[in-house]
N, CA, C and O atoms as CSV, one atom per row, in Angstrom:
chain,resi,resn,atom,element,x,y,z
A,1,MET,N,N,-14.287,24.230,21.857
A,1,MET,CA,C,-15.200,23.454,22.658
A,1,MET,C,C,-16.142,22.610,21.776
A,1,MET,O,O,-16.465,21.471,22.114
A,2,GLN,N,N,-16.572,23.184,20.648
A,2,GLN,CA,C,-17.451,22.471,19.733
A,2,GLN,C,C,-16.753,21.234,19.169
A,2,GLN,O,O,-17.372,20.180,19.018
A,3,ALA,N,N,-15.469,21.366,18.860
A,3,ALA,CA,C,-14.720,20.225,18.316
A,3,ALA,C,C,-14.653,19.089,19.336
A,3,ALA,O,O,-14.727,17.919,18.962
A,4,ILE,N,N,-14.515,19.420,20.602
A,4,ILE,CA,C,-14.460,18.391,21.648
A,4,ILE,C,C,-15.806,17.675,21.743
A,4,ILE,O,O,-15.852,16.453,21.888
A,5,LYS,N,N,-16.896,18.430,21.662
A,5,LYS,CA,C,-18.230,17.823,21.716
A,5,LYS,C,C,-18.444,16.883,20.535
A,5,LYS,O,O,-18.975,15.785,20.706
A,6,LEU,N,N,-18.031,17.310,19.324
A,6,LEU,CA,C,-18.178,16.459,18.152
A,6,LEU,C,C,-17.345,15.190,18.283
A,6,LEU,O,O,-17.786,14.107,17.899
A,7,HIS,N,N,-16.124,15.332,18.834
A,7,HIS,CA,C,-15.262,14.170,19.009
A,7,HIS,C,C,-15.889,13.175,19.990
A,7,HIS,O,O,-15.864,11.968,19.751
A,8,MET,N,N,-16.445,13.677,21.081
A,8,MET,CA,C,-17.090,12.806,22.073
A,8,MET,C,C,-18.299,12.095,21.454
A,8,MET,O,O,-18.532,10.913,21.710
A,9,LYS,N,N,-19.052,12.817,20.651
A,9,LYS,CA,C,-20.225,12.251,19.980
A,9,LYS,C,C,-19.807,11.137,19.024
A,9,LYS,O,O,-20.443,10.085,18.972
A,10,ARG,N,N,-18.738,11.374,18.270
A,10,ARG,CA,C,-18.242,10.380,17.320
A,10,ARG,C,C,-17.750,9.142,18.066
A,10,ARG,O,O,-17.996,8.017,17.630
A,11,GLU,N,N,-17.062,9.342,19.179
A,11,GLU,CA,C,-16.546,8.213,19.956
A,11,GLU,C,C,-17.680,7.354,20.494
A,11,GLU,O,O,-17.563,6.128,20.515
A,12,ARG,N,N,-18.772,7.968,20.928
A,12,ARG,CA,C,-19.912,7.205,21.437
A,12,ARG,C,C,-20.536,6.360,20.340
A,12,ARG,O,O,-21.001,5.252,20.607
A,13,LYS,N,N,-20.555,6.852,19.134
A,13,LYS,CA,C,-21.168,6.141,18.015
A,13,LYS,C,C,-20.230,5.117,17.392
A,13,LYS,O,O,-20.691,4.238,16.664
A,14,GLY,N,N,-18.933,5.202,17.653
A,14,GLY,CA,C,-17.978,4.289,17.046
A,14,GLY,C,C,-17.587,4.698,15.641
A,14,GLY,O,O,-17.084,3.873,14.879
A,15,MET,N,N,-17.805,5.950,15.283
A,15,MET,CA,C,-17.539,6.439,13.936
A,15,MET,C,C,-16.092,6.920,13.822
A,15,MET,O,O,-15.590,7.612,14.708
A,16,SER,N,N,-15.437,6.554,12.741
A,16,SER,CA,C,-14.071,7.008,12.512
A,16,SER,C,C,-14.079,8.443,11.984
A,16,SER,O,O,-15.113,8.954,11.554
A,17,VAL,N,N,-12.937,9.066,12.024
A,17,VAL,CA,C,-12.813,10.429,11.506
A,17,VAL,C,C,-13.098,10.450,10.011
A,17,VAL,O,O,-13.749,11.371,9.518
A,18,VAL,N,N,-12.618,9.446,9.286
A,18,VAL,CA,C,-12.848,9.364,7.842
A,18,VAL,C,C,-14.339,9.240,7.557
A,18,VAL,O,O,-14.859,9.911,6.666
A,19,ALA,N,N,-15.030,8.386,8.311
A,19,ALA,CA,C,-16.473,8.219,8.114
A,19,ALA,C,C,-17.205,9.531,8.369
A,19,ALA,O,O,-18.129,9.884,7.636
A,20,GLU,N,N,-16.797,10.244,9.395
A,20,GLU,CA,C,-17.437,11.525,9.695
A,20,GLU,C,C,-17.206,12.540,8.578
A,20,GLU,O,O,-18.127,13.263,8.198
A,21,LEU,N,N,-16.002,12.598,8.058
A,21,LEU,CA,C,-15.709,13.528,6.970
A,21,LEU,C,C,-16.483,13.164,5.700
A,21,LEU,O,O,-16.994,14.047,5.011
A,22,LEU,N,N,-16.570,11.880,5.391
A,22,LEU,CA,C,-17.332,11.453,4.216
A,22,LEU,C,C,-18.823,11.749,4.401
A,22,LEU,O,O,-19.492,12.181,3.462
A,23,LEU,N,N,-19.339,11.518,5.600
A,23,LEU,CA,C,-20.741,11.832,5.878
A,23,LEU,C,C,-21.001,13.321,5.691
A,23,LEU,O,O,-22.025,13.713,5.133
A,24,ASP,N,N,-20.081,14.139,6.154
A,24,ASP,CA,C,-20.223,15.587,5.987
A,24,ASP,C,C,-20.230,15.972,4.506
A,24,ASP,O,O,-21.006,16.835,4.095
A,25,LEU,N,N,-19.376,15.341,3.707
A,25,LEU,CA,C,-19.354,15.609,2.268
A,25,LEU,C,C,-20.660,15.179,1.601
A,25,LEU,O,O,-21.205,15.907,0.772
A,26,ILE,N,N,-21.156,14.009,1.959
A,26,ILE,CA,C,-22.396,13.500,1.364
A,26,ILE,C,C,-23.571,14.410,1.706
A,26,ILE,O,O,-24.379,14.740,0.838
A,27,VAL,N,N,-23.663,14.810,2.956
A,27,VAL,CA,C,-24.764,15.678,3.383
A,27,VAL,C,C,-24.659,17.050,2.726
A,27,VAL,O,O,-25.678,17.662,2.403
A,28,SER,N,N,-23.437,17.537,2.525
A,28,SER,CA,C,-23.273,18.863,1.912
A,28,SER,C,C,-23.716,18.863,0.444
A,28,SER,O,O,-24.142,19.896,-0.071
A,29,TYR,N,N,-23.618,17.701,-0.237
A,29,TYR,CA,C,-24.090,17.627,-1.626
A,29,TYR,C,C,-25.604,17.734,-1.694
A,29,TYR,O,O,-26.134,18.359,-2.613
A,30,GLY,N,N,-26.309,17.139,-0.747
A,30,GLY,CA,C,-27.762,17.210,-0.699
A,30,GLY,C,C,-28.463,16.417,-1.781
A,30,GLY,O,O,-29.323,15.590,-1.476
A,31,LYS,N,N,-28.119,16.646,-3.036
A,31,LYS,CA,C,-28.808,15.996,-4.157
A,31,LYS,C,C,-28.232,14.622,-4.483
A,31,LYS,O,O,-28.701,13.962,-5.410
A,32,GLY,N,N,-27.253,14.197,-3.757
A,32,GLY,CA,C,-26.646,12.893,-3.994
A,32,GLY,C,C,-25.327,13.010,-4.732
A,32,GLY,O,O,-25.126,13.920,-5.536
A,33,VAL,N,N,-24.448,12.093,-4.453
A,33,VAL,CA,C,-23.136,12.061,-5.077
A,33,VAL,C,C,-22.813,10.611,-5.406
A,33,VAL,O,O,-23.140,9.703,-4.641
A,34,SER,N,N,-22.170,10.401,-6.545
A,34,SER,CA,C,-21.810,9.022,-6.909
A,34,SER,C,C,-20.650,8.554,-6.029
A,34,SER,O,O,-19.839,9.352,-5.558
A,35,ILE,N,N,-20.598,7.254,-5.824
A,35,ILE,CA,C,-19.543,6.680,-4.986
A,35,ILE,C,C,-18.175,6.980,-5.586
A,35,ILE,O,O,-17.240,7.322,-4.862
A,36,THR,N,N,-18.055,6.855,-6.896
A,36,THR,CA,C,-16.783,7.108,-7.575
A,36,THR,C,C,-16.317,8.539,-7.350
A,36,THR,O,O,-15.157,8.768,-7.005
A,37,ASP,N,N,-17.206,9.499,-7.542
A,37,ASP,CA,C,-16.840,10.903,-7.358
A,37,ASP,C,C,-16.425,11.193,-5.919
A,37,ASP,O,O,-15.470,11.933,-5.682
A,38,LEU,N,N,-17.142,10.612,-4.962
A,38,LEU,CA,C,-16.837,10.850,-3.556
A,38,LEU,C,C,-15.477,10.275,-3.177
A,38,LEU,O,O,-14.686,10.940,-2.507
A,39,VAL,N,N,-15.202,9.050,-3.601
A,39,VAL,CA,C,-13.927,8.410,-3.273
A,39,VAL,C,C,-12.769,9.157,-3.931
A,39,VAL,O,O,-11.723,9.347,-3.311
A,40,GLU,N,N,-12.949,9.581,-5.186
A,40,GLU,CA,C,-11.904,10.356,-5.865
A,40,GLU,C,C,-11.652,11.678,-5.154
A,40,GLU,O,O,-10.501,12.079,-4.978
A,41,GLN,N,N,-12.715,12.353,-4.747
A,41,GLN,CA,C,-12.564,13.627,-4.053
A,41,GLN,C,C,-11.862,13.434,-2.707
A,41,GLN,O,O,-10.997,14.233,-2.346
A,42,ALA,N,N,-12.216,12.398,-1.970
A,42,ALA,CA,C,-11.575,12.122,-0.685
A,42,ALA,C,C,-10.084,11.847,-0.868
A,42,ALA,O,O,-9.268,12.267,-0.048
A,43,TYR,N,N,-9.729,11.143,-1.941
A,43,TYR,CA,C,-8.326,10.845,-2.208
A,43,TYR,C,C,-7.567,12.101,-2.625
A,43,TYR,O,O,-6.425,12.304,-2.212
A,44,GLU,N,N,-8.198,12.945,-3.442
A,44,GLU,CA,C,-7.540,14.167,-3.918
A,44,GLU,C,C,-7.254,15.148,-2.793
A,44,GLU,O,O,-6.230,15.831,-2.819
A,45,ILE,N,N,-8.139,15.230,-1.807
A,45,ILE,CA,C,-7.914,16.178,-0.706
A,45,ILE,C,C,-7.221,15.514,0.480
A,45,ILE,O,O,-7.192,16.062,1.582
A,46,ASN,N,N,-6.660,14.321,0.239
A,46,ASN,CA,C,-5.862,13.590,1.228
A,46,ASN,C,C,-6.627,13.238,2.495
A,46,ASN,O,O,-6.071,13.294,3.592
A,47,VAL,N,N,-7.892,12.878,2.353
A,47,VAL,CA,C,-8.676,12.420,3.497
A,47,VAL,C,C,-8.379,10.954,3.758
A,47,VAL,O,O,-8.105,10.560,4.892
A,48,ALA,N,N,-8.436,10.144,2.698
A,48,ALA,CA,C,-8.214,8.711,2.867
A,48,ALA,C,C,-7.944,8.056,1.521
A,48,ALA,O,O,-8.247,8.608,0.464
A,49,SER,N,N,-7.367,6.867,1.593
A,49,SER,CA,C,-7.169,6.079,0.382
A,49,SER,C,C,-8.522,5.524,-0.057
A,49,SER,O,O,-9.468,5.504,0.731
A,50,PRO,N,N,-8.621,5.076,-1.299
A,50,PRO,CA,C,-9.889,4.498,-1.756
A,50,PRO,C,C,-10.371,3.325,-0.898
A,50,PRO,O,O,-11.568,3.210,-0.633
A,51,ALA,N,N,-9.467,2.466,-0.466
A,51,ALA,CA,C,-9.874,1.319,0.359
A,51,ALA,C,C,-10.443,1.774,1.699
A,51,ALA,O,O,-11.459,1.250,2.155
A,52,THR,N,N,-9.795,2.743,2.324
A,52,THR,CA,C,-10.277,3.275,3.596
A,52,THR,C,C,-11.620,3.967,3.418
A,52,THR,O,O,-12.500,3.848,4.271
A,53,SER,N,N,-11.781,4.684,2.321
A,53,SER,CA,C,-13.048,5.359,2.044
A,53,SER,C,C,-14.179,4.350,1.885
A,53,SER,O,O,-15.278,4.559,2.399
A,54,HIS,N,N,-13.912,3.260,1.177
A,54,HIS,CA,C,-14.942,2.243,0.982
A,54,HIS,C,C,-15.319,1.558,2.291
A,54,HIS,O,O,-16.489,1.245,2.509
A,55,ARG,N,N,-14.336,1.320,3.166
A,55,ARG,CA,C,-14.641,0.739,4.476
A,55,ARG,C,C,-15.508,1.695,5.293
A,55,ARG,O,O,-16.460,1.274,5.951
A,56,ALA,N,N,-15.172,2.984,5.246
A,56,ALA,CA,C,-15.959,3.978,5.984
A,56,ALA,C,C,-17.371,4.084,5.415
A,56,ALA,O,O,-18.332,4.212,6.173
A,57,LEU,N,N,-17.507,4.033,4.090
A,57,LEU,CA,C,-18.834,4.078,3.472
A,57,LEU,C,C,-19.656,2.854,3.865
A,57,LEU,O,O,-20.851,2.973,4.137
A,58,LYS,N,N,-19.032,1.688,3.897
A,58,LYS,CA,C,-19.744,0.478,4.312
A,58,LYS,C,C,-20.239,0.621,5.739
A,58,LYS,O,O,-21.366,0.230,6.042
A,59,TRP,N,N,-19.416,1.176,6.622
A,59,TRP,CA,C,-19.833,1.385,8.013
A,59,TRP,C,C,-21.016,2.357,8.074
A,59,TRP,O,O,-21.969,2.132,8.820
A,60,LEU,N,N,-20.951,3.433,7.293
A,60,LEU,CA,C,-22.041,4.420,7.282
A,60,LEU,C,C,-23.341,3.804,6.762
A,60,LEU,O,O,-24.416,4.104,7.281
A,61,ILE,N,N,-23.253,2.953,5.752
A,61,ILE,CA,C,-24.441,2.291,5.207
A,61,ILE,C,C,-24.998,1.291,6.219
A,61,ILE,O,O,-26.205,1.255,6.461
A,62,ASP,N,N,-24.125,0.485,6.805
A,62,ASP,CA,C,-24.569,-0.524,7.776
A,62,ASP,C,C,-25.240,0.109,8.994
A,62,ASP,O,O,-26.155,-0.477,9.572
A,63,ASN,N,N,-24.795,1.290,9.381
A,63,ASN,CA,C,-25.348,1.973,10.549
A,63,ASN,C,C,-26.409,3.005,10.187
A,63,ASN,O,O,-26.822,3.807,11.024
A,64,LYS,N,N,-26.843,2.975,8.930
A,64,LYS,CA,C,-27.979,3.764,8.426
A,64,LYS,C,C,-27.788,5.282,8.511
A,64,LYS,O,O,-28.739,6.020,8.768
A,65,TYR,N,N,-26.553,5.738,8.291
A,65,TYR,CA,C,-26.291,7.172,8.197
A,65,TYR,C,C,-26.458,7.661,6.760
A,65,TYR,O,O,-26.771,8.826,6.517
A,66,ILE,N,N,-26.242,6.747,5.814
A,66,ILE,CA,C,-26.412,7.061,4.390
A,66,ILE,C,C,-27.147,5.909,3.717
A,66,ILE,O,O,-27.233,4.807,4.259
A,67,LYS,N,N,-27.673,6.183,2.528
A,67,LYS,CA,C,-28.339,5.135,1.750
A,67,LYS,C,C,-27.867,5.221,0.303
A,67,LYS,O,O,-27.408,6.269,-0.152
A,68,ILE,N,N,-27.986,4.112,-0.406
A,68,ILE,CA,C,-27.600,4.029,-1.813
A,68,ILE,C,C,-28.864,3.976,-2.655
A,68,ILE,O,O,-29.814,3.263,-2.332
A,69,GLU,N,N,-28.862,4.737,-3.731
A,69,GLU,CA,C,-29.975,4.691,-4.679
A,69,GLU,C,C,-29.417,4.626,-6.088
A,69,GLU,O,O,-28.363,5.190,-6.380
A,70,PHE,N,N,-30.138,3.929,-6.960
A,70,PHE,CA,C,-29.805,3.864,-8.376
A,70,PHE,C,C,-30.732,4.798,-9.128
A,70,PHE,O,O,-31.912,4.910,-8.796
A,71,LEU,N,N,-30.205,5.466,-10.136
A,71,LEU,CA,C,-31.064,6.224,-11.026
A,71,LEU,C,C,-31.491,5.310,-12.164
A,71,LEU,O,O,-30.754,4.397,-12.538
A,72,VAL,N,N,-32.651,5.542,-12.706
A,72,VAL,CA,C,-33.219,4.663,-13.732
A,72,VAL,C,C,-32.379,4.643,-15.000
A,72,VAL,O,O,-32.238,3.597,-15.633
A,73,ASP,N,N,-31.822,5.786,-15.375
A,73,ASP,CA,C,-31.142,5.879,-16.668
A,73,ASP,C,C,-29.742,5.274,-16.719
A,73,ASP,O,O,-29.214,5.043,-17.807
A,74,ASN,N,N,-29.133,5.014,-15.566
A,74,ASN,CA,C,-27.804,4.403,-15.597
A,74,ASN,C,C,-27.604,3.487,-14.396
A,74,ASN,O,O,-28.486,3.357,-13.547
A,75,ARG,N,N,-26.449,2.864,-14.334
A,75,ARG,CA,C,-26.183,1.914,-13.250
A,75,ARG,C,C,-25.339,2.521,-12.145
A,75,ARG,O,O,-24.850,1.798,-11.277
A,76,THR,N,N,-25.160,3.826,-12.160
A,76,THR,CA,C,-24.341,4.489,-11.153
A,76,THR,C,C,-25.056,4.500,-9.804
A,76,THR,O,O,-26.254,4.772,-9.727
A,77,LYS,N,N,-24.309,4.201,-8.746
A,77,LYS,CA,C,-24.867,4.242,-7.394
A,77,LYS,C,C,-24.647,5.646,-6.825
A,77,LYS,O,O,-23.543,6.187,-6.884
A,78,TYR,N,N,-25.710,6.220,-6.277
A,78,TYR,CA,C,-25.629,7.540,-5.659
A,78,TYR,C,C,-25.867,7.422,-4.165
A,78,TYR,O,O,-26.701,6.638,-3.712
A,79,LEU,N,N,-25.123,8.212,-3.410
A,79,LEU,CA,C,-25.232,8.205,-1.957
A,79,LEU,C,C,-26.042,9.409,-1.500
A,79,LEU,O,O,-25.850,10.525,-1.983
A,80,PHE,N,N,-26.937,9.168,-0.573
A,80,PHE,CA,C,-27.753,10.220,0.022
A,80,PHE,C,C,-27.711,10.067,1.532
A,80,PHE,O,O,-27.646,8.950,2.045
A,81,GLY,N,N,-27.747,11.171,2.233
A,81,GLY,CA,C,-27.813,11.128,3.681
A,81,GLY,C,C,-29.213,10.754,4.138
A,81,GLY,O,O,-30.200,11.139,3.511
A,82,THR,N,N,-29.300,10.009,5.224
A,82,THR,CA,C,-30.592,9.677,5.825
A,82,THR,C,C,-30.897,10.719,6.898
A,82,THR,O,O,-30.077,11.594,7.176
A,83,SER,N,N,-32.063,10.621,7.488
A,83,SER,CA,C,-32.413,11.563,8.561
A,83,SER,C,C,-31.435,11.428,9.720
A,83,SER,O,O,-31.101,12.419,10.369
A,84,ARG,N,N,-30.973,10.208,9.985
A,84,ARG,CA,C,-29.987,9.988,11.042
A,84,ARG,C,C,-28.655,10.673,10.700
A,84,ARG,O,O,-28.005,11.254,11.569
A,85,GLY,N,N,-28.266,10.598,9.437
A,85,GLY,CA,C,-27.028,11.254,9.002
A,85,GLY,C,C,-27.116,12.765,9.107
A,85,GLY,O,O,-26.183,13.416,9.576
A,86,TYR,N,N,-28.250,13.328,8.664
A,86,TYR,CA,C,-28.441,14.781,8.749
A,86,TYR,C,C,-28.463,15.233,10.201
A,86,TYR,O,O,-27.950,16.301,10.534
A,87,LYS,N,N,-29.062,14.412,11.069
A,87,LYS,CA,C,-29.130,14.758,12.491
A,87,LYS,C,C,-27.732,14.748,13.108
A,87,LYS,O,O,-27.399,15.614,13.917
A,88,PHE,N,N,-26.917,13.767,12.722
A,88,PHE,CA,C,-25.547,13.673,13.263
A,88,PHE,C,C,-24.713,14.882,12.868
A,88,PHE,O,O,-23.989,15.447,13.688
A,89,VAL,N,N,-24.824,15.274,11.595
A,89,VAL,CA,C,-24.033,16.398,11.092
A,89,VAL,C,C,-24.580,17.720,11.643
A,89,VAL,O,O,-23.839,18.684,11.835
A,90,GLY,N,N,-25.876,17.741,11.890
A,90,GLY,CA,C,-26.491,18.969,12.384
A,90,GLY,C,C,-27.043,19.831,11.274
A,90,GLY,O,O,-27.234,21.034,11.448
A,91,ALA,N,N,-27.300,19.219,10.130
A,91,ALA,CA,C,-27.833,19.971,8.996
A,91,ALA,C,C,-29.345,19.947,8.971
A,91,ALA,O,O,-29.958,20.533,8.079
């Protein structure tokens, strides 16, 4: 029953399954994850191809579920969940 509720919630928001899985991964990290590491992990566990992952990440950023931050010491982009993202996942 919980899976049906989550599916209905995702359909109302227009979120793809890949976007939901990536959001769940980002929120589970908590401290932030680099885009490269996330895309590689999604590909290794057969969630999505790199291109599909990037499209899903763009959708999540545009709809304010996640945000990008740079650390001062390097040029790596890190992804963090926003309050909206944490609320969606239920964390």
